[in-house]
DRENTI-649543 format. One record per residue (C-alpha): residue in three letters; x negated, z negated, y negated. Coordinates in steps of 0.05 Angstrom, whole numbers, padded with zeros to 5 digits, always signed. Last residue first. Layout:
alaXZY
...
***
This chain:
ser-01779+00673+00170
asn-01733+00614+00177
gln-01765+00579+00117
val-01757+00641+00073
lys-01683+00649+00094
ser-01667+00577+00075
glu-01699+00584+00007
asp-01656+00645-00008
glu-01591+00608+00012
met-01608+00548-00033
his-01618+00595-00092
arg-01550+00628-00078
ala-01515+00560-00078
gln-01548+00538-00142
glu-01525+00601-00176
ala-01453+00589-00153
ser-01453+00516-00178
leu-01474+00539-00246
ser-01416+00589-00252
leu-01363+00537-00232
gly-01387+00488-00283
gly-01383+00540-00338
ser-01309+00555-00323
thr-01291+00482-00323
ser-01326+00472-00390
ala-01287+00530-00420
glu-01219+00507-00393
thr-01225+00439-00423
ser-01239+00378-00380
phe-01201+00335-00331
met-01229+00279-00290
asp-01238+00236-00352
glu-01162+00234-00362
thr-01152+00192-00302
ile-01121+00205-00233
arg-01117+00145-00189
his-01130+00154-00116
lys-01084+00134-00057
pro-01027+00180-00079
gln-00953+00153-00071
his-00911+00179-00012
lys-00850+00134-00010
cys-00837+00132-00085
leu-00844+00208-00090
phe-00797+00218-00032
arg-00744+00171-00061
lys-00748+00205-00129
val-00736+00273-00098
glu-00678+00246-00056
leu-00647+00215-00118
asn-00649+00281-00154
asp-00615+00315-00095
thr-00560+00262-00093
ile-00546+00270-00168
arg-00538+00344-00158
ile-00493+00335-00097
ile-00449+00285-00136
gln-00440+00336-00192
trp-00419+00389-00142
leu-00370+00340-00109
glu-00337+00325-00177
thr-00327+00399-00190
glu-00300+00410-00120
ile-00252+00351-00129
glu-00226+00379-00195
gln-00215+00447-00163
leu-00177+00415-00106
arg-00133+00376-00154
gly-00114+00441-00189
gln-00098+00473-00121
leu-00057+00411-00102
gln-00016+00417-00166
leu-00004+00490-00153
his+00019+00475-00082
lys+00065+00420-00107
glu+00097+00470-00154
asn+00104+00519-00097
leu+00134+00463-00054
leu+00185+00449-00108
met+00205+00522-00112
ile+00210+00526-00036
glu+00255+00465-00036
ile+00299+00498-00089
asn+00303+00561-00048
leu+00320+00520+00014
pro+00375+00484-00025
glu+00405+00552-00043
arg+00397+00584+00026
glu+00445+00537+00062
gln+00501+00555+00014
ile+00486+00628+00023
leu+00487+00620+00098
pro+00554+00582+00094
lys+00583+00640+00053
ser+00555+00696+00096
lys+00600+00685+00156
ala+00663+00688+00114
ser+00638+00750+00079
leu+00623+00782+00147
glu+00694+00767+00171
ile+00726+00793+00107
ile+00683+00857+00110
glu+00703+00867+00182
asn+00776+00859+00165
asn+00769+00909+00108
leu+00735+00958+00156
glu+00793+00952+00204
ala+00843+00964+00147
leu+00803+01024+00125
arg+00806+01052+00196
thr+00881+01044+00197
glu+00886+01076+00128
ile+00847+01136+00153
ala+00888+01141+00217
ser+00950+01147+00174
asp+01006+01149+00225
asp+01015+01222+00204
glu+01090+01216+00206
asp+01093+01173+00144
lys+01046+01219+00106
ser+01087+01280+00124
ile+01068+01333+00174
ala+01111+01394+00161
arg+01125+01429+00228
ser+01092+01494+00246
ser+01046+01461+00295
val+00977+01469+00324
gly+00950+01539+00315
asn+00922+01524+00246
gln+00938+01584+00204
glu+00984+01627+00248
glu+01022+01565+00268
pro+01040+01550+00197
thr+01027+01479+00170
asn+01091+01459+00136
tyr+01123+01454+00068
ser+01194+01474+00089
pro+01224+01405+00082
val+01197+01401+00010
leu+01231+01464-00015
glu+01304+01442-00017
ser+01287+01378-00055
ile+01245+01420-00103
val+01308+01453-00133
cys+01298+01429-00205
gly+01222+01435-00202
val+01225+01507-00180
glu+01262+01531-00242
ala+01335+01550-00233
ile+01364+01614-00262
phe+01436+01636-00256
lys+01450+01709-00272
cys+01516+01701-00235
glu+01507+01760-00188
ala+01431+01760-00191
cys+01425+01687-00170
tyr+01354+01666-00184
tyr+01302+01617-00159
val+01244+01619-00207
ser+01172+01645-00208
asp+01128+01618-00264
lys+01113+01667-00320
lys+01165+01640-00368
glu+01145+01566-00363
arg+01211+01529-00374
lys+01248+01500-00433
glu+01304+01452-00415
glu+01376+01465-00394
cys+01365+01421-00332
val+01400+01469-00285
asp+01403+01533-00326
cys+01328+01532-00338
tyr+01305+01558-00405
phe+01261+01613-00434
glu+01226+01615-00501
asp+01191+01676-00530
asp+01128+01664-00572
ser+01080+01682-00516
asn+01098+01755-00518
asp+01075+01783-00451
ala+01144+01805-00428
asp+01162+01827-00499
glu+01142+01900-00484
leu+01201+01904-00437
arg+01246+01895-00497
asn+01300+01844-00514
leu+01278+01805-00453
glu+01322+01756-00414
phe+01359+01814-00380
glu+01293+01837-00351
leu+01276+01772-00316
pro+01214+01732-00335
ser+01197+01712-00282
gln+01187+01735-00210
thr+01244+01719-00164
leu+01254+01670-00106
ser+01327+01678-00086
leu+01385+01630-00098
cys+01446+01629-00054
asp+01513+01619-00087
ile+01551+01555-00106
his+01499+01530-00154
cys+01468+01461-00170
lys+01481+01437-00100
his+01426+01482-00074
thr+01421+01539-00025
ile+01355+01573-00013
thr+01324+01642-00006
lys+01250+01660-00004
pro+01232+01596+00031
ala+01161+01569+00021
ser+01123+01573+00088
pro+01072+01623+00062
leu+01057+01574+00005
cys+01060+01609-00062
phe+01126+01578-00083
val+01097+01508-00091
his+01040+01537-00130
ile+00974+01519-00099
asp+00914+01478-00124
ile+00850+01464-00085
gly+00802+01412-00115
cys+00771+01394-00047
val+00787+01319-00047
phe+00846+01325-00093
cys+00882+01375-00049
arg+00937+01398-00096
leu+01009+01422-00092
phe+01045+01443-00156
ile+01097+01421-00207
lys+01085+01423-00282
asn+01044+01486-00291
val+00995+01525-00247
arg+00953+01580-00278
lys+00950+01644-00238
his+00899+01657-00183
cys+00954+01678-00134
ile+00929+01639-00074
thr+00882+01585-00102
cys+00930+01572-00159
his+00894+01557-00225
phe+00883+01490-00258
leu+00885+01461-00329
ser+00961+01461-00340
pro+00968+01385-00349
arg+01007+01348-00294
lys+01082+01342-00297
asp+01092+01331-00222
cys+01040+01334-00168
leu+01058+01343-00094
thr+00996+01322-00056
leu+00964+01366-00004
ala+00915+01340+00049
his+00877+01402+00068
leu+00879+01414+00143
tyr+00816+01456+00149
asn+00852+01517+00176
gly+00907+01508+00125
tyr+00957+01455+00103
lys+00972+01381+00111
phe+01027+01347+00073
ser+01043+01283+00035
pro+00976+01262+00005
lys+00985+01202-00042
phe+00998+01201-00117
glu+01002+01131-00147
ala+00929+01132-00166
cys+00945+01190-00213
asp+00990+01144-00254
lys+00936+01091-00263
his+00888+01146-00281
leu+00834+01156-00229
asn+00759+01156-00239
phe+00699+01174-00195
asn+00630+01161-00223
cys+00604+01159-00151
trp+00574+01089-00149
asp+00617+01063-00206
cys+00682+01077-00168
arg+00739+01072-00217
tyr+00813+01057-00222
ala+00840+01066-00292
leu+00874+01024-00345
leu+00900+01060-00406
phe+00896+01051-00482
gly+00832+01091-00490
asp+00863+01151-00456
leu+00820+01178-00399
pro+00809+01252-00411
lys+00850+01298-00366
asn+00815+01327-00305
cys+00878+01314-00264
ser+00848+01278-00205
ser+00777+01260-00226
cys+00804+01231-00291
asp+00756+01246-00348
ala+00706+01202-00384
gly+00699+01199-00460
his+00698+01123-00466
leu+00693+01093-00397
gln+00667+01022-00406
leu+00698+00982-00462
pro+00759+01023-00479
leu+00773+01036-00405
tyr+00792+00969-00374
thr+00774+00979-00302
leu+00813+00968-00237
ser+00764+00977-00179
leu+00764+01034-00130
pro+00740+01023-00058
his+00685+01068-00031
glu+00675+01130+00011
leu+00749+01150+00020
his+00761+01176-00050
phe+00827+01214-00056
pro+00854+01174+00002
his+00852+01110-00041
his+00828+01040-00023
ile+00848+00993-00078
asp+00817+00937-00119
lys+00846+00894-00176
pro+00918+00904-00156
leu+00966+00920-00213
glu+01010+00860-00229
ala+00995+00861-00304
cys+01022+00932-00307
ser+01088+00910-00277
thr+01094+00852-00326
his+01082+00899-00384
ile+01023+00885-00430
phe+01015+00857-00500
phe+00960+00852-00552
asp+00957+00843-00628
cys+00916+00779-00621
ser+00939+00713-00650
ile+00936+00660-00595
ser+00985+00668-00537
cys+00969+00742-00528
ser+01030+00779-00503
phe+01066+00788-00437
ser+01121+00838-00422
his+01188+00845-00389
asp+01220+00885-00446
leu+01173+00908-00501
asp+01180+00983-00488
asn+01124+01016-00528
glu+01091+01056-00473
gly+01015+01062-00470
cys+01010+01047-00395
ala+00958+00991-00395
arg+00953+00967-00468
cys+01029+00966-00474
arg+01047+00994-00542
his+01064+00968-00611
gly+01095+01015-00661
val+01166+00987-00653
gly+01146+00917-00674
phe+01109+00858-00646
arg+01092+00799-00690
thr+01164+00775-00690
asn+01154+00751-00619
asp+01115+00689-00642
val+01094+00661-00575
asp+01094+00588-00552
lys+01170+00587-00545
asn+01166+00639-00490
gly+01210+00699-00503
leu+01153+00746-00488
arg+01113+00717-00430
ala+01048+00685-00452
leu+00979+00715-00442
pro+00916+00671-00440
his+00858+00700-00480
pro+00802+00746-00456
his+00845+00809-00450
met+00844+00868-00402
ile+00823+00826-00342
asn+00890+00789-00344
gln+00907+00715-00347
ile+00978+00687-00341
met+01027+00641-00377
asp+01103+00635-00367
ala+01099+00647-00292
gly+01163+00663-00254
arg+01135+00724-00221
thr+01066+00737-00251
glu+01026+00744-00187
val+00963+00778-00213
thr+00923+00729-00255
pro+00957+00662-00248
leu+00929+00608-00295
leu+00885+00557-00260
gly+00818+00574-00292
cys+00848+00585-00361
arg+00880+00516-00364
ile+00823+00480-00329
asp+00771+00507-00378
leu+00730+00567-00358
lys+00654+00569-00358
phe+00600+00622-00347
arg+00527+00602-00352
cys+00510+00657-00301
lys+00474+00613-00251
gly+00515+00552-00270
cys+00582+00584-00253
ser+00633+00535-00281
tyr+00705+00513-00275
thr+00710+00460-00328
leu+00727+00386-00334
gly+00703+00349-00395
ser+00694+00377-00465
cys+00722+00439-00498
asp+00709+00488-00554
arg+00762+00542-00544
asn+00740+00615-00533
cys+00803+00629-00491
gly+00771+00654-00427
asn+00697+00642-00436
cys+00712+00569-00452
thr+00660+00540-00499
tyr+00622+00478-00475
asn+00609+00405-00493
pro+00600+00343-00450
tyr+00603+00381-00385
thr+00643+00363-00322
leu+00644+00405-00259
leu+00695+00445-00217
asn+00658+00501-00184
leu+00668+00575-00199
ala+00652+00628-00146
cys+00616+00689-00173
pro+00647+00756-00195
his+00676+00730-00261
phe+00741+00743-00299
ser+00781+00757-00235
his+00771+00684-00214
asn+00748+00655-00148
ile+00759+00579-00144
ser+00722+00516-00124
arg+00743+00443-00126
pro+00816+00461-00121
ile+00868+00417-00157
thr+00925+00400-00110
ala+00919+00325-00095
lys+00897+00302-00163
cys+00949+00344-00197
ser+01004+00314-00154
asn+00979+00243-00167
his+00979+00257-00241
leu+00910+00244-00269
phe+00882+00199-00324
phe+00814+00191-00360
asn+00809+00145-00420
cys+00737+00129-00399
ser+00747+00053-00395
ser+00818+00062-00370
cys+00798+00103-00309
gly+00860+00136-00281
tyr+00911+00146-00226
thr+00984+00159-00240
ser+01039+00149-00189
asn+01080+00106-00238
thr+01110+00167-00269
ser+01109+00193-00341
cys+01037+00219-00349
pro+01042+00266-00408
lys+01021+00339-00396
glu+00949+00364-00403
cys+00954+00396-00333
ile+00885+00372-00310
ala+00865+00313-00354
cys+00936+00285-00349
cys+00960+00258-00416
pro+00967+00185-00435
lys+01036+00158-00455
asp+01035+00128-00524
tyr+01049+00053-00528
phe+01011+00042-00463
ile+01020-00022-00423
asn+01081+00005-00388
leu+01040+00061-00357
asp+01013+00015-00302
ile+00955+00055-00275
leu+00935+00062-00202
ser+00859+00061-00198
leu+00804+00113-00203
pro+00732+00099-00182
his+00682+00124-00234
trp+00648+00192-00230
his+00711+00232-00245
thr+00740+00298-00219
phe+00709+00288-00150
his+00756+00231-00133
gln+00740+00161-00108
ile+00801+00116-00098
leu+00818+00045-00119
gly+00886+00015-00098
glu+00860-00057-00097
asp+00860-00057-00021
ser+00812+00001-00021
glu+00825+00076-00013
ser+00768+00108+00025
ser+00693+00119+00021
ile+00680+00076-00040
thr+00619+00090-00083
pro+00562+00045-00107
lys+00526+00071-00169
leu+00463+00110-00151
ala+00479+00175-00188
cys+00500+00140-00251
glu+00438+00095-00253
val+00392+00154-00238
his+00426+00190-00295
met+00459+00255-00274
thr+00444+00328-00290
phe+00479+00394-00274
tyr+00445+00460-00291
cys+00488+00492-00236
thr+00432+00521-00194
phe+00377+00472-00212
cys+00420+00412-00193
cys+00388+00350-00225
tyr+00377+00277-00211
ser+00344+00240-00268
phe+00278+00204-00282
gly+00255+00195-00354
ser+00302+00205-00413
val+00376+00223-00405
glu+00423+00225-00464
met+00494+00201-00452
phe+00552+00245-00428
cys+00571+00192-00375
ala+00575+00241-00316
asn+00542+00305-00340
cys+00481+00266-00364
thr+00447+00300-00423
asp+00375+00322-00417
ser+00303+00297-00418
asp+00258+00309-00358
leu+00224+00279-00297
ile+00260+00306-00235
leu+00296+00279-00173
phe+00336+00332-00138
leu+00412+00336-00130
pro+00443+00374-00071
cys+00505+00417-00089
pro+00579+00397-00088
his+00574+00348-00147
phe+00612+00283-00158
phe+00609+00263-00085
his+00533+00258-00089
gln+00480+00286-00041
ile+00409+00260-00054
gln+00339+00288-00059
pro+00271+00257-00079
glu+00295+00187-00058
leu+00270+00133-00107
arg+00209+00093-00083
ala+00168+00100-00146
cys+00226+00074-00188
glu+00231+00011-00145
tyr+00155-00004-00150
his+00160+00006-00225
leu+00121+00066-00247
tyr+00063+00074-00296
phe+00028+00137-00320
ile-00021+00137-00377
cys-00068+00181-00338
his-00133+00175-00298
pro-00125+00108-00264
cys-00052+00123-00248
ser-00010+00060-00241
tyr+00041+00034-00191
phe+00081-00029-00202
pro+00092-00100-00179
gly+00128-00147-00226
ser+00145-00128-00297
ile+00135-00062-00332
pro+00175-00049-00395
lys+00234+00000-00388
lys+00232+00076-00396
cys+00266+00084-00327
gly+00218+00133-00294
val+00159+00132-00342
cys+00154+00056-00336
ile+00128+00026-00400
phe+00065-00018-00402
ile+00058-00073-00455
gln+00100-00120-00412
tyr+00045-00124-00359
gly+00059-00121-00285
glu+00030-00161-00227
gln+00013-00133-00159
ile-00019-00068-00178
phe-00015-00008-00131
ser-00057+00052-00148
leu-00026+00121-00158
thr-00061+00183-00132
his-00061+00239-00184
lys-00016+00301-00190
his+00049+00266-00207
leu+00121+00285-00189
phe+00110+00284-00113
his+00083+00212-00115
glu+00022+00194-00072
phe+00011+00119-00065
ser-00050+00074-00062
ser-00061+00000-00045
met+00000+00000+00000
***
């Protein structure tokens, strides 16, 4: 116990038995008393209890694991400033005092009627409302608490209806945000739905810093039946049903239009509950967010608000520019767009060698040409949206040349228009200024489109007015596909594509369900990896310091070894200054000794001889 390694400090801490009041604990910011840990290199002191805090805990007040850190922030439980140690969720940016996180909790309802609920960090008790002069409001529904089944924390002025407490979800998925939103508490935040400045409970995505207050988070978004307030992706504020007392209906006049379909009928609509000039029909508000459409089988189409994202784009069905007031279904991967009205068209017939899925289109813009006669198609025609093939309803080989219809007693024959009796002169056949009318609807018709005509009565019916007699004959001729000459409707087709899409949807749902627990398991592992990386960096820095200290110790050791050797092997003679002379005298002495040596050699040779 003499030393201790703490994961939030790079140096080894030494244990000291008795504390000193002049030292301040970095964990709790209180004077040191009793046993504590100290760093010999830094001004770092920790109470024995603070040093032994758990590095990770799981608290009922937050769904994610909380990790011990040394930082300054605001506690999301008591809304007080935090200095020193605190428990933090790095994903949600959620912080709790150590004192708040370690308060005792109760696992079930006690004899005193206390309960622990994730909406508040204190235990909640049954409240006697008779002691209040003004009835408190529920923190969830914001309505007065008028029954005795109310739970609350009087010290925090926090109260809940028993029904609200039991039904509020801890996590939701909202159309305003792609991530899941968890119910948390924050001292101050701005709601991304209604832009209100709020405090307390919020549905939050910490990763994206996205927050919705309880009111916006729990408002219905698609199912509007019976709801007085809803949310819609087209508008950031809550929408109130027209006729609701919370809405000033006089703000909307004749010139106002639904932002989804562009019509100005105000019946059965919702409008902005604040002050925006915005309203939408109930039916438009109930449009599904995502659809699978046979015109684009590769990917699902998502409902998109056009003014913000698709300015200048065209509908992939009718090639008409997308109106800035309209919603559209879009595939971002393929840049495929469908008007809300075009998305309602579905293939009804199959035609040709390649079994084109033909859709009967009504009142579309005259931008296409018939694949068979190469003339422009108007109003009513058949189209394969996948291949872009357009065919007049009277150009199909199976189209009847003679029909009977309730609009006229005699038979009607398919005839090229305009008729001679309609023209003042034959030269006027190409005059675009002439107007021709249908005798059934008595409205203007396209003069060059074939009509069904009774020559005896001079009765003219445009194709659209007798379409009910033509639809049964839209078939797949035997000479073209060799299979059947019977018209194959969408209902009779058994829709193998839709069946396959349903199977794929089920697989996606199953895979999503399997991935959620894996994602939840991955988050704490990512945090643990981050902490380990920080620890690794700290250890690398410590290793460099140790290597530097070791190198200095080696140098000192080498110097001591040299001194030890010299002391052990001292010379037996004493060297004095008299034994040394200048360089000149030394050189001369060497020369004299050499001459004497040669003289002695010569004398030795003489004696030997």
